[in-house]
C-alpha positions, 0 to 999 in steps of 0.5 A: 500499500502507497500511503500519500503525503499531503502536500503544501503547494507541491511541498510533502508535508514531511519535508517542510517538517524537515525544513521547520527543524533544520530552519531551529537549529541553524536560527534558534530562537530563545538561544542564551542564557537569563540573568538572574533565573534559574537554572538546570543543566541536561545532559544525555551521556549516549549521544553528548547533547546538553542543553541548560535551561532558564526560565524566569517566573511571574506567578506560575506562568512563564516570563521569560524563558532560554536556553544555551546547548550543544549537540545533534539537531532535533536537541537543538530544535527541540529546545527552540520550539519547546522555548517559543511554546511555554513562553508566557505559559500556565507552568501545569501546562509544562509539566503534563507535556509528554513524548507526544506532546513534543512529538506533536510539536516538532511535526515528525515521528523521531526514532527511537535512537532521537527520543533522549534527543527529542525530550532533553529540553523537555526535563530540563523545563520540568526540572525547574518548574518543579523546582520553584514549585518547592517538589525538588531542591537544587541537588535532588533532581537525580536522585 
């Protein structure tokens, strides 16, 4: 059975999503450290990806969010796309995000080998929020 991809002005949907990922990889949004922000460092020892996420809060909303990362296109694009998505959002919406939510943000089905790369920025974001809420303290994150 042949699967027919939807097209937009003659461009296959999977190609548009790949271009979306590459755009965020080459031109990341919200990249850079924030001063006076909560910070979380996460890494994927299997591939060497690293992300540092920064957040400030106003009430229970994310006021500012940024990142610094190094690694594969998926992990860096995920960080860029995630920061765009969660800025000004209520923290409860972020703490309930799961793998499927990240796949939808990226617009692609990542291979099992790349799931940890995709999830790394979300893991860092959730850890910051949990620390903000007092659910974990710095140093307890990786127990």
